[in-house]
MOPAC internal coordinates of N, CA, C and O (Angstrom, degrees):
PM7 1SCF
backbone

  N    0.0000 0     0.00 0     0.00 0    0    0    0
  C    1.4489 1     0.00 0     0.00 0    1    0    0
  C    1.5335 1   107.67 1     0.00 0    2    1    0
  O    1.2310 1   120.59 1   -50.94 1    3    2    1
  N    1.3161 1   116.47 1   129.06 1    3    2    1
  C    1.4576 1   120.23 1   178.00 1    5    3    2
  C    1.5336 1   109.76 1   -94.95 1    6    5    3
  O    1.2310 1   120.68 1    -5.02 1    7    6    5
  N    1.3319 1   116.31 1   174.98 1    7    6    5
  C    1.4592 1   120.88 1  -176.33 1    9    7    6
  C    1.5254 1   111.86 1   -59.38 1   10    9    7
  O    1.2310 1   120.04 1   132.60 1   11   10    9
  N    1.3082 1   117.54 1   -47.40 1   11   10    9
  C    1.4719 1   120.64 1  -176.95 1   13   11   10
  C    1.5317 1   111.19 1   -61.33 1   14   13   11
  O    1.2310 1   120.34 1   136.03 1   15   14   13
  N    1.3163 1   116.96 1   -43.97 1   15   14   13
  C    1.4642 1   121.18 1   178.21 1   17   15   14
  C    1.5258 1   110.18 1   -63.48 1   18   17   15
  O    1.2310 1   120.53 1   135.88 1   19   18   17
  N    1.3336 1   116.60 1   -44.12 1   19   18   17
  C    1.4636 1   121.29 1   179.86 1   21   19   18
  C    1.5219 1   110.86 1   -62.13 1   22   21   19
  O    1.2310 1   120.39 1   135.22 1   23   22   21
  N    1.3139 1   116.87 1   -44.78 1   23   22   21
  C    1.4657 1   121.52 1   179.42 1   25   23   22
  C    1.5195 1   110.53 1   -59.61 1   26   25   23
  O    1.2310 1   120.64 1   130.49 1   27   26   25
  N    1.3264 1   116.38 1   -49.51 1   27   26   25
  C    1.4671 1   120.21 1   180.00 1   29   27   26
  C    1.5262 1   111.51 1   -62.09 1   30   29   27
  O    1.2310 1   120.40 1   139.43 1   31   30   29
  N    1.3189 1   116.84 1   -40.57 1   31   30   29
  C    1.4622 1   121.01 1   179.26 1   33   31   30
  C    1.5326 1   110.87 1   -61.33 1   34   33   31
  O    1.2310 1   120.56 1   131.82 1   35   34   33
  N    1.3226 1   116.53 1   -48.18 1   35   34   33
  C    1.4663 1   120.96 1  -179.03 1   37   35   34
  C    1.5286 1   110.20 1   -62.19 1   38   37   35
  O    1.2310 1   120.08 1   135.53 1   39   38   37
  N    1.2998 1   117.45 1   -44.47 1   39   38   37
  C    1.4632 1   120.46 1   179.39 1   41   39   38
  C    1.5203 1   110.24 1   -61.94 1   42   41   39
  O    1.2310 1   120.12 1   137.11 1   43   42   41
  N    1.3176 1   117.38 1   -42.89 1   43   42   41
  C    1.4730 1   120.31 1   179.07 1   45   43   42
  C    1.5203 1   112.21 1   -66.45 1   46   45   43
  O    1.2310 1   119.88 1   142.24 1   47   46   45
  N    1.3126 1   117.84 1   -37.76 1   47   46   45
  C    1.4640 1   120.88 1   179.62 1   49   47   46
  C    1.5290 1   111.98 1   -70.64 1   50   49   47
  O    1.2310 1   120.66 1   151.42 1   51   50   49
  N    1.3141 1   116.34 1   -28.58 1   51   50   49
  C    1.4602 1   120.32 1  -175.57 1   53   51   50
  C    1.5204 1   113.84 1   -93.31 1   54   53   51
  O    1.2310 1   119.75 1   147.21 1   55   54   53
  N    1.3135 1   118.08 1   -32.79 1   55   54   53
  C    1.4683 1   119.41 1  -169.32 1   57   55   54
  C    1.5191 1   114.54 1  -114.73 1   58   57   55
  O    1.2310 1   119.28 1   179.02 1   59   58   57
  N    1.3120 1   118.98 1    -0.98 1   59   58   57
  C    1.4678 1   120.18 1   179.27 1   61   59   58
  C    1.5230 1   109.52 1   -59.43 1   62   61   59
  O    1.2310 1   120.51 1   -44.71 1   63   62   61
  N    1.3076 1   116.63 1   135.29 1   63   62   61
  C    1.4663 1   119.03 1  -175.23 1   65   63   62
  C    1.5268 1   113.28 1  -115.59 1   66   65   63
  O    1.2310 1   119.57 1   175.08 1   67   66   65
  N    1.3010 1   118.42 1    -4.92 1   67   66   65
  C    1.4647 1   121.15 1  -179.98 1   69   67   66
  C    1.5276 1   108.54 1   -78.72 1   70   69   67
  O    1.2310 1   119.71 1   -64.52 1   71   70   69
  N    1.3492 1   118.16 1   115.48 1   71   70   69
  C    1.4615 1   120.11 1  -176.30 1   73   71   70
  C    1.5302 1   114.29 1   -63.35 1   74   73   71
  O    1.2310 1   119.36 1   167.85 1   75   74   73
  N    1.3149 1   118.83 1   -12.15 1   75   74   73
  C    1.4559 1   121.03 1   179.09 1   77   75   74
  C    1.5253 1   112.19 1   -85.81 1   78   77   75
  O    1.2310 1   120.26 1   171.93 1   79   78   77
  N    1.3062 1   117.11 1    -8.07 1   79   78   77
  C    1.4545 1   120.23 1  -179.29 1   81   79   78
  C    1.5212 1   110.68 1   -86.07 1   82   81   79
  O    1.2310 1   121.10 1   -18.35 1   83   82   81
  N    1.3042 1   115.50 1   161.65 1   83   82   81
  C    1.4570 1   121.27 1   178.67 1   85   83   82
  C    1.5257 1   112.27 1   -98.42 1   86   85   83
  O    1.2310 1   120.08 1  -154.24 1   87   86   85
  N    1.3224 1   117.46 1    25.76 1   87   86   85
  C    1.4655 1   120.09 1   176.90 1   89   87   86
  C    1.5234 1   109.26 1   -61.20 1   90   89   87
  O    1.2310 1   120.89 1   -34.98 1   91   90   89
  N    1.3003 1   115.89 1   145.02 1   91   90   89
  C    1.4644 1   122.37 1  -175.85 1   93   91   90
  C    1.5272 1   112.24 1   -53.12 1   94   93   91
  O    1.2310 1   119.95 1   126.58 1   95   94   93
  N    1.3321 1   117.71 1   -53.42 1   95   94   93
  C    1.4637 1   120.09 1  -176.83 1   97   95   94
  C    1.5258 1   112.15 1   -66.53 1   98   97   95
  O    1.2310 1   119.66 1   147.34 1   99   98   97
  N    1.3178 1   118.26 1   -32.66 1   99   98   97
  C    1.4628 1   120.83 1   176.37 1  101   99   98
  C    1.5217 1   109.00 1   -63.15 1  102  101   99
  O    1.2310 1   120.47 1   133.27 1  103  102  101
  N    1.3190 1   116.71 1   -46.73 1  103  102  101
  C    1.4671 1   120.69 1  -179.17 1  105  103  102
  C    1.5297 1   111.43 1   -63.67 1  106  105  103
  O    1.2310 1   120.14 1   135.99 1  107  106  105
  N    1.3181 1   117.34 1   -44.01 1  107  106  105
  C    1.4599 1   120.68 1  -179.50 1  109  107  106
  C    1.5314 1   110.27 1   -63.38 1  110  109  107
  O    1.2310 1   120.31 1   137.10 1  111  110  109
  N    1.3224 1   117.02 1   -42.90 1  111  110  109
  C    1.4710 1   120.24 1   179.00 1  113  111  110
  C    1.5264 1   111.61 1   -63.78 1  114  113  111
  O    1.2310 1   120.68 1   148.54 1  115  114  113
  N    1.3319 1   116.31 1   -31.46 1  115  114  113
  C    1.4610 1   120.73 1   177.28 1  117  115  114
  C    1.5318 1   111.65 1   -85.23 1  118  117  115
  O    1.2310 1   120.86 1  -173.99 1  119  118  117
  N    1.3252 1   115.97 1     6.01 1  119  118  117
  C    1.4646 1   123.94 1  -179.50 1  121  119  118
  C    1.5267 1   111.56 1    59.67 1  122  121  119
  O    1.2310 1   121.73 1  -140.19 1  123  122  121
  N    1.3329 1   114.29 1    39.81 1  123  122  121
  C    1.4576 1   121.68 1   174.76 1  125  123  122
  C    1.5192 1   108.16 1  -110.98 1  126  125  123
  O    1.2310 1   119.70 1   -32.73 1  127  126  125
  N    1.3241 1   118.19 1   147.27 1  127  126  125
  C    1.4645 1   120.05 1   178.44 1  129  127  126
  C    1.5277 1   110.82 1   -70.80 1  130  129  127
  O    1.2310 1   120.78 1   -20.25 1  131  130  129
  N    1.3249 1   116.11 1   159.75 1  131  130  129
  C    1.4650 1   119.27 1   176.06 1  133  131  130
  C    1.5265 1   110.95 1   -61.79 1  134  133  131
  O    1.2310 1   120.88 1   -24.05 1  135  134  133
  N    1.3082 1   115.92 1   155.95 1  135  134  133
  C    1.4556 1   122.46 1   173.86 1  137  135  134
  C    1.5390 1   107.15 1   -67.50 1  138  137  135
  O    1.2310 1   119.11 1   -37.84 1  139  138  137
  N    1.3302 1   119.30 1   142.16 1  139  138  137
  C    1.4703 1   120.00 1   178.24 1  141  139  138
  C    1.5374 1   111.31 1   -51.42 1  142  141  139
  O    1.2310 1   121.03 1   -48.38 1  143  142  141
  N    1.3127 1   115.64 1   131.62 1  143  142  141
  C    1.4549 1   122.38 1   179.72 1  145  143  142
  C    1.5269 1   114.32 1    86.19 1  146  145  143
  O    1.2310 1   120.17 1   170.55 1  147  146  145
  N    1.3177 1   117.29 1    -9.45 1  147  146  145
  C    1.4609 1   120.91 1  -176.31 1  149  147  146
  C    1.5311 1   112.06 1   -64.68 1  150  149  147
  O    1.2310 1   120.13 1   135.37 1  151  150  149
  N    1.3097 1   117.35 1   -44.63 1  151  150  149
  C    1.4696 1   120.90 1   179.67 1  153  151  150
  C    1.5295 1   109.81 1   -63.73 1  154  153  151
  O    1.2310 1   120.00 1   136.87 1  155  154  153
  N    1.3091 1   117.61 1   -43.13 1  155  154  153
  C    1.4630 1   121.23 1   178.51 1  157  155  154
  C    1.5194 1   110.61 1   -58.42 1  158  157  155
  O    1.2310 1   120.47 1   136.29 1  159  158  157
  N    1.3262 1   116.71 1   -43.71 1  159  158  157
  C    1.4662 1   120.64 1   179.20 1  161  159  158
  C    1.5221 1   111.75 1   -67.07 1  162  161  159
  O    1.2310 1   120.30 1   142.34 1  163  162  161
  N    1.3272 1   117.04 1   -37.66 1  163  162  161
  C    1.4665 1   119.94 1   177.32 1  165  163  162
  C    1.5261 1   109.81 1   -64.50 1  166  165  163
  O    1.2310 1   120.09 1   134.87 1  167  166  165
  N    1.3230 1   117.43 1   -45.13 1  167  166  165
  C    1.4660 1   120.76 1   179.61 1  169  167  166
  C    1.5217 1   111.65 1   -63.56 1  170  169  167
  O    1.2310 1   120.22 1   140.00 1  171  170  169
  N    1.3156 1   117.18 1   -40.00 1  171  170  169
  C    1.4645 1   120.57 1   176.20 1  173  171  170
  C    1.5220 1   110.38 1   -62.50 1  174  173  171
  O    1.2310 1   120.39 1   135.69 1  175  174  173
  N    1.3262 1   116.87 1   -44.31 1  175  174  173
  C    1.4626 1   121.13 1   179.30 1  177  175  174
  C    1.5285 1   110.66 1   -63.12 1  178  177  175
  O    1.2310 1   120.17 1   139.16 1  179  178  177
  N    1.3227 1   117.28 1   -40.84 1  179  178  177
  C    1.4610 1   120.29 1   178.65 1  181  179  178
  C    1.5216 1   111.44 1   -64.18 1  182  181  179
  O    1.2310 1   120.25 1   142.18 1  183  182  181
  N    1.3206 1   117.12 1   -37.82 1  183  182  181
  C    1.4668 1   120.62 1   176.40 1  185  183  182
  C    1.5238 1   110.61 1   -63.90 1  186  185  183
  O    1.2310 1   120.37 1   138.84 1  187  186  185
  N    1.3349 1   116.91 1   -41.16 1  187  186  185
  C    1.4673 1   120.69 1   178.97 1  189  187  186
  C    1.5292 1   110.60 1   -66.51 1  190  189  187
  O    1.2310 1   120.33 1   141.74 1  191  190  189
  N    1.3120 1   116.98 1   -38.26 1  191  190  189
  C    1.4658 1   120.47 1   176.86 1  193  191  190
  C    1.5271 1   109.58 1   -65.08 1  194  193  191
  O    1.2310 1   120.36 1   136.80 1  195  194  193
  N    1.3235 1   116.92 1   -43.20 1  195  194  193
  C    1.4577 1   120.41 1   176.70 1  197  195  194
  C    1.5243 1   110.18 1   -56.17 1  198  197  195
  O    1.2310 1   120.59 1   130.43 1  199  198  197
  N    1.3252 1   116.48 1   -49.57 1  199  198  197
  C    1.4684 1   120.19 1  -179.30 1  201  199  198
  C    1.5277 1   111.13 1   -61.38 1  202  201  199
  O    1.2310 1   120.60 1   139.39 1  203  202  201
  N    1.3338 1   116.46 1   -40.61 1  203  202  201
  C    1.4559 1   120.15 1  -178.76 1  205  203  202
  C    1.5146 1   113.91 1   -70.11 1  206  205  203
  O    1.2310 1   120.45 1   155.35 1  207  206  205
  N    1.3253 1   116.74 1   -24.65 1  207  206  205
  C    1.4668 1   120.85 1  -176.81 1  209  207  206
  C    1.5236 1   113.43 1  -110.85 1  210  209  207
  O    1.2310 1   120.31 1  -170.98 1  211  210  209
  N    1.2977 1   117.01 1     9.02 1  211  210  209
  C    1.4656 1   121.28 1  -174.21 1  213  211  210
  C    1.5287 1   112.74 1   -48.55 1  214  213  211
  O    1.2310 1   119.78 1   136.62 1  215  214  213
  N    1.3067 1   118.02 1   -43.38 1  215  214  213
  C    1.4624 1   121.35 1  -176.80 1  217  215  214
  C    1.5248 1   113.04 1  -103.13 1  218  217  215
  O    1.2310 1   119.99 1  -171.77 1  219  218  217
  N    1.3163 1   117.63 1     8.23 1  219  218  217
  C    1.4698 1   120.73 1  -178.64 1  221  219  218
  C    1.5273 1   110.09 1   -73.63 1  222  221  219
  O    1.2310 1   121.01 1   -37.41 1  223  222  221
  N    1.3127 1   115.67 1   142.59 1  223  222  221
  C    1.4641 1   119.65 1   177.44 1  225  223  222
  C    1.5287 1   111.64 1   -98.13 1  226  225  223
  O    1.2310 1   120.31 1   167.51 1  227  226  225
  N    1.3384 1   117.02 1   -12.49 1  227  226  225
  C    1.4652 1   120.82 1   178.20 1  229  227  226
  C    1.5259 1   109.14 1  -137.35 1  230  229  227
  O    1.2310 1   121.16 1   -22.70 1  231  230  229
  N    1.3302 1   115.38 1   157.30 1  231  230  229
  C    1.4625 1   122.18 1   176.73 1  233  231  230
  C    1.5241 1   107.95 1  -125.42 1  234  233  231
  O    1.2310 1   120.44 1   -31.73 1  235  234  233
  N    1.3250 1   116.76 1   148.27 1  235  234  233
  C    1.4592 1   118.51 1  -179.92 1  237  235  234
  C    1.5260 1   111.13 1   -80.95 1  238  237  235
  O    1.2310 1   121.43 1   -30.68 1  239  238  237
  N    1.3055 1   114.88 1   149.32 1  239  238  237
  C    1.4590 1   122.42 1  -172.83 1  241  239  238
  C    1.5250 1   113.00 1   -60.23 1  242  241  239
  O    1.2310 1   119.86 1   137.90 1  243  242  241
  N    1.3272 1   117.87 1   -42.10 1  243  242  241
  C    1.4693 1   120.69 1  -179.06 1  245  243  242
  C    1.5278 1   110.95 1   -61.33 1  246  245  243
  O    1.2310 1   120.60 1   136.61 1  247  246  245
  N    1.3079 1   116.46 1   -43.39 1  247  246  245
  C    1.4595 1   120.55 1   178.41 1  249  247  246
  C    1.5303 1   110.70 1   -66.55 1  250  249  247
  O    1.2310 1   120.08 1   135.13 1  251  250  249
  N    1.3132 1   117.45 1   -44.87 1  251  250  249
  C    1.4654 1   120.98 1  -179.61 1  253  251  250
  C    1.5245 1   110.42 1   -60.20 1  254  253  251
  O    1.2310 1   120.22 1   137.17 1  255  254  253
  N    1.3134 1   117.18 1   -42.83 1  255  254  253
  C    1.4673 1   120.41 1   178.34 1  257  255  254
  C    1.5258 1   110.28 1   -60.67 1  258  257  255
  O    1.2310 1   120.07 1   136.51 1  259  258  257
  N    1.3048 1   117.47 1   -43.49 1  259  258  257
  C    1.4684 1   121.63 1   178.81 1  261  259  258
  C    1.5248 1   111.33 1   -63.60 1  262  261  259
  O    1.2310 1   120.39 1   138.12 1  263  262  261
  N    1.3167 1   116.86 1   -41.88 1  263  262  261
  C    1.4651 1   120.49 1   178.02 1  265  263  262
  C    1.5221 1   110.85 1   -63.45 1  266  265  263
  O    1.2310 1   120.72 1   138.44 1  267  266  265
  N    1.3207 1   116.23 1   -41.56 1  267  266  265
  C    1.4655 1   120.52 1   176.19 1  269  267  266
  C    1.5294 1   110.87 1   -58.65 1  270  269  267
  O    1.2310 1   120.54 1   132.90 1  271  270  269
  N    1.3254 1   116.58 1   -47.10 1  271  270  269
  C    1.4599 1   120.39 1  -179.58 1  273  271  270
  C    1.5228 1   111.13 1   -59.90 1  274  273  271
  O    1.2310 1   120.57 1   136.54 1  275  274  273
  N    1.3242 1   116.51 1   -43.46 1  275  274  273
  C    1.4624 1   119.91 1  -179.60 1  277  275  274
  C    1.5260 1   112.15 1   -67.22 1  278  277  275
  O    1.2310 1   120.20 1   139.96 1  279  278  277
  N    1.3250 1   117.22 1   -40.04 1  279  278  277
  C    1.4630 1   120.22 1  -175.05 1  281  279  278
  C    1.5236 1   112.86 1   -83.72 1  282  281  279
  O    1.2310 1   119.94 1   141.13 1  283  282  281
  N    1.3112 1   117.73 1   -38.87 1  283  282  281
  C    1.4619 1   120.23 1  -172.92 1  285  283  282
  C    1.5260 1   112.37 1  -104.89 1  286  285  283
  O    1.2310 1   120.57 1   126.57 1  287  286  285
  N    1.3000 1   116.52 1   -53.43 1  287  286  285
  C    1.4615 1   119.58 1  -174.59 1  289  287  286
  C    1.5299 1   111.84 1   -66.10 1  290  289  287
  O    1.2310 1   120.20 1   145.52 1  291  290  289
  N    1.3268 1   117.22 1   -34.48 1  291  290  289
  C    1.4640 1   118.65 1   177.78 1  293  291  290
  C    1.5331 1   110.22 1   -63.16 1  294  293  291
  O    1.2310 1   120.33 1   141.10 1  295  294  293
  N    1.3270 1   116.98 1   -38.90 1  295  294  293
  C    1.4708 1   121.19 1   177.63 1  297  295  294
  C    1.5258 1   110.19 1   -64.60 1  298  297  295
  O    1.2310 1   120.38 1   136.92 1  299  298  297
  N    1.3280 1   116.88 1   -43.08 1  299  298  297
  C    1.4694 1   120.86 1   178.58 1  301  299  298
  C    1.5361 1   110.51 1   -60.33 1  302  301  299
  O    1.2310 1   120.49 1   135.83 1  303  302  301
  N    1.3188 1   116.68 1   -44.17 1  303  302  301
  C    1.4639 1   120.66 1   179.94 1  305  303  302
  C    1.5293 1   111.04 1   -66.93 1  306  305  303
  O    1.2310 1   120.80 1   140.86 1  307  306  305
  N    1.3180 1   116.08 1   -39.14 1  307  306  305
  C    1.4682 1   120.97 1   177.05 1  309  307  306
  C    1.5291 1   110.65 1   -60.12 1  310  309  307
  O    1.2310 1   120.64 1   132.30 1  311  310  309
  N    1.3253 1   116.38 1   -47.70 1  311  310  309
  C    1.4673 1   120.44 1  -179.49 1  313  311  310
  C    1.5203 1   111.08 1   -65.69 1  314  313  311
  O    1.2310 1   120.02 1   141.88 1  315  314  313
  N    1.3347 1   117.56 1   -38.12 1  315  314  313
  C    1.4673 1   120.35 1   176.24 1  317  315  314
  C    1.5266 1   109.83 1   -62.25 1  318  317  315
  O    1.2310 1   120.38 1   139.66 1  319  318  317
  N    1.3161 1   116.89 1   -40.34 1  319  318  317
  C    1.4526 1   121.18 1   176.55 1  321  319  318
  C    1.5141 1   112.16 1   -63.29 1  322  321  319
  O    1.2310 1   120.70 1   138.50 1  323  322  321
  N    1.3239 1   116.27 1   -41.50 1  323  322  321
  C    1.4758 1   120.29 1   176.54 1  325  323  322
  C    1.5221 1   110.97 1   -58.32 1  326  325  323
  O    1.2310 1   121.10 1   134.35 1  327  326  325
  N    1.3459 1   115.51 1   -45.65 1  327  326  325
  C    1.4684 1   119.47 1   179.87 1  329  327  326
  C    1.5290 1   111.50 1   -63.84 1  330  329  327
  O    1.2310 1   120.86 1   152.57 1  331  330  329
  N    1.3379 1   115.96 1   -27.43 1  331  330  329
  C    1.4711 1   120.63 1   178.74 1  333  331  330
  C    1.5336 1   111.38 1   -91.60 1  334  333  331
  O    1.2310 1   120.30 1  -168.63 1  335  334  333
  N    1.3221 1   117.04 1    11.37 1  335  334  333
  C    1.4677 1   123.82 1   178.43 1  337  335  334
  C    1.5245 1   113.96 1    64.47 1  338  337  335
  O    1.2310 1   120.37 1  -147.13 1  339  338  337
  N    1.3320 1   116.89 1    32.87 1  339  338  337
  C    1.4605 1   120.66 1   173.73 1  341  339  338
  C    1.5240 1   108.06 1   -69.17 1  342  341  339
  O    1.2310 1   120.54 1   -41.91 1  343  342  341
  N    1.2978 1   116.58 1   138.09 1  343  342  341
  C    1.4625 1   122.04 1   179.06 1  345  343  342
  C    1.5321 1   108.30 1   -91.46 1  346  345  343
  O    1.2310 1   121.00 1   -98.58 1  347  346  345
  N    1.3348 1   115.70 1    81.42 1  347  346  345
  C    1.4581 1   121.27 1  -179.46 1  349  347  346
  C    1.5288 1   110.45 1   -70.68 1  350  349  347
  O    1.2310 1   119.55 1   -25.64 1  351  350  349
  N    1.3261 1   118.46 1   154.36 1  351  350  349
  C    1.4709 1   120.22 1   173.50 1  353  351  350
  C    1.5345 1   109.89 1   -57.88 1  354  353  351
  O    1.2310 1   119.97 1   -34.69 1  355  354  353
  N    1.3211 1   117.66 1   145.31 1  355  354  353
  C    1.4653 1   120.92 1  -173.81 1  357  355  354
  C    1.5264 1   114.73 1   -58.95 1  358  357  355
  O    1.2310 1   119.39 1   149.33 1  359  358  357
  N    1.3149 1   118.77 1   -30.67 1  359  358  357
  C    1.4686 1   120.53 1  -176.68 1  361  359  358
  C    1.5272 1   113.50 1   -94.37 1  362  361  359
  O    1.2310 1   119.52 1   179.20 1  363  362  361
  N    1.3182 1   118.52 1    -0.80 1  363  362  361
  C    1.4627 1   120.07 1  -175.76 1  365  363  362
  C    1.5219 1   111.91 1   -62.17 1  366  365  363
  O    1.2310 1   119.56 1   141.13 1  367  366  365
  N    1.3050 1   118.44 1   -38.87 1  367  366  365
  C    1.4631 1   121.29 1   178.67 1  369  367  366
  C    1.5300 1   110.33 1   -57.59 1  370  369  367
  O    1.2310 1   120.52 1   130.68 1  371  370  369
  N    1.3215 1   116.61 1   -49.32 1  371  370  369
  C    1.4739 1   120.83 1   178.74 1  373  371  370
  C    1.5262 1   111.18 1   -65.09 1  374  373  371
  O    1.2310 1   120.22 1   141.87 1  375  374  373
  N    1.3169 1   117.19 1   -38.13 1  375  374  373
  C    1.4659 1   120.51 1   178.19 1  377  375  374
  C    1.5193 1   111.17 1   -62.07 1  378  377  375
  O    1.2310 1   120.01 1   139.75 1  379  378  377
  N    1.3157 1   117.58 1   -40.25 1  379  378  377
  C    1.4628 1   120.86 1   178.44 1  381  379  378
  C    1.5268 1   110.90 1   -66.43 1  382  381  379
  O    1.2310 1   120.45 1   145.80 1  383  382  381
  N    1.3203 1   116.74 1   -34.20 1  383  382  381
  C    1.4701 1   119.96 1   175.12 1  385  383  382
  C    1.5226 1   110.18 1   -65.69 1  386  385  383
  O    1.2310 1   120.20 1   140.11 1  387  386  385
  N    1.3291 1   117.23 1   -39.89 1  387  386  385
  C    1.4622 1   120.97 1   178.50 1  389  387  386
  C    1.5335 1   110.41 1   -64.03 1  390  389  387
  O    1.2310 1   120.55 1   137.77 1  391  390  389
  N    1.3145 1   116.56 1   -42.23 1  391  390  389
  C    1.4708 1   120.67 1   177.85 1  393  391  390
  C    1.5264 1   109.43 1   -60.63 1  394  393  391
  O    1.2310 1   120.14 1   134.23 1  395  394  393
  N    1.3200 1   117.34 1   -45.77 1  395  394  393
  C    1.4650 1   120.64 1  -179.39 1  397  395  394
  C    1.5276 1   111.34 1   -62.48 1  398  397  395
  O    1.2310 1   120.12 1   140.24 1  399  398  397
  N    1.3215 1   117.37 1   -39.76 1  399  398  397
  C    1.4731 1   120.15 1   178.16 1  401  399  398
  C    1.5259 1   111.09 1   -67.24 1  402  401  399
  O    1.2310 1   120.34 1   142.35 1  403  402  401
  N    1.3155 1   116.95 1   -37.65 1  403  402  401
  C    1.4658 1   119.82 1   178.39 1  405  403  402
  C    1.5294 1   110.09 1   -66.01 1  406  405  403
  O    1.2310 1   120.32 1   139.19 1  407  406  405
  N    1.3292 1   116.99 1   -40.81 1  407  406  405
  C    1.4638 1   120.31 1   177.69 1  409  407  406
  C    1.5270 1   109.86 1   -64.98 1  410  409  407
  O    1.2310 1   120.21 1   136.88 1  411  410  409
  N    1.3219 1   117.21 1   -43.12 1  411  410  409
  C    1.4695 1   120.42 1   176.12 1  413  411  410
  C    1.5285 1   109.99 1   -57.37 1  414  413  411
  O    1.2310 1   120.54 1   140.11 1  415  414  413
  N    1.3142 1   116.57 1   -39.89 1  415  414  413
  C    1.4618 1   121.28 1   178.71 1  417  415  414
  C    1.5240 1   111.24 1   -60.57 1  418  417  415
  O    1.2310 1   120.87 1   136.51 1  419  418  417
  N    1.3228 1   115.95 1   -43.49 1  419  418  417
  C    1.4656 1   120.15 1   179.21 1  421  419  418
  C    1.5215 1   109.61 1   -61.65 1  422  421  419
  O    1.2310 1   120.17 1   136.00 1  423  422  421
  N    1.3283 1   117.27 1   -44.00 1  423  422  421
  C    1.4632 1   120.97 1  -179.26 1  425  423  422
  C    1.5267 1   112.15 1   -66.75 1  426  425  423
  O    1.2310 1   120.30 1   141.41 1  427  426  425
  N    1.3198 1   117.03 1   -38.59 1  427  426  425
  C    1.4684 1   120.16 1  -174.84 1  429  427  426
  C    1.5241 1   113.27 1   -87.12 1  430  429  427
  O    1.2310 1   120.50 1   155.71 1  431  430  429
  N    1.3313 1   116.65 1   -24.29 1  431  430  429
  C    1.4691 1   119.34 1  -175.58 1  433  431  430
  C    1.5160 1   113.07 1    83.97 1  434  433  431
  O    1.2310 1   120.32 1  -174.87 1  435  434  433
  N    1.3345 1   117.00 1     5.13 1  435  434  433
  C    1.4666 1   122.55 1   178.84 1  437  435  434
  C    1.5182 1   108.15 1  -124.82 1  438  437  435
  O    1.2310 1   120.61 1   -55.57 1  439  438  437
  N    1.3198 1   116.44 1   124.43 1  439  438  437
  C    1.4667 1   120.27 1  -176.50 1  441  439  438
  C    1.5205 1   109.50 1   -68.27 1  442  441  439
  O    1.2310 1   120.08 1   -60.32 1  443  442  441
  N    1.3310 1   117.45 1   119.68 1  443  442  441
  C    1.4572 1   124.22 1  -172.60 1  445  443  442
  C    1.5275 1   113.97 1   -98.29 1  446  445  443
  O    1.2310 1   119.10 1   173.38 1  447  446  445
  N    1.2863 1   119.32 1    -6.62 1  447  446  445
  C    1.4606 1   121.44 1  -168.60 1  449  447  446
  C    1.5168 1   114.22 1   -62.07 1  450  449  447
  O    1.2310 1   118.75 1   149.19 1  451  450  449
  N    1.3034 1   119.99 1   -30.81 1  451  450  449
  C    1.4562 1   121.38 1  -178.01 1  453  451  450
  C    1.5186 1   112.28 1   -93.26 1  454  453  451
  O    1.2310 1   120.38 1   172.88 1  455  454  453
  N    1.3370 1   116.88 1    -7.12 1  455  454  453
  C    1.4613 1   120.56 1  -173.14 1  457  455  454
  C    1.5136 1   113.77 1   -90.36 1  458  457  455
  O    1.2310 1   119.97 1   157.90 1  459  458  457
  N    1.3495 1   117.67 1   -22.10 1  459  458  457
  C    1.4719 1   118.76 1  -172.74 1  461  459  458
  C    1.4885 1   111.04 1  -125.40 1  462  461  459
  O    1.2310 1   120.10 1   180.00 1  463  462  461

């Protein structure tokens, strides 16, 4: 996966608004678990984005908004689902933490995944 593909994938997973799609944020908002392999692909895409932006001094707004949705809004939706007694997959909580650390890595320019 190259940077452009990873960027487009992350944006599509975070900002898709058609409820019939299997985009990550659509599924989480509908209190449905991710599609098998979806988290792995998101994490891979985030790593590719990190590598592609390692020396960048600025980030584009569309990408930043998507990263925010993946790191923050997904957690908010997950917690809302917990309060509504949604039976989330057992590893989703940890997966959301991994996504947040990967996004933090992109923002900081330092890969955080092995540190926390």
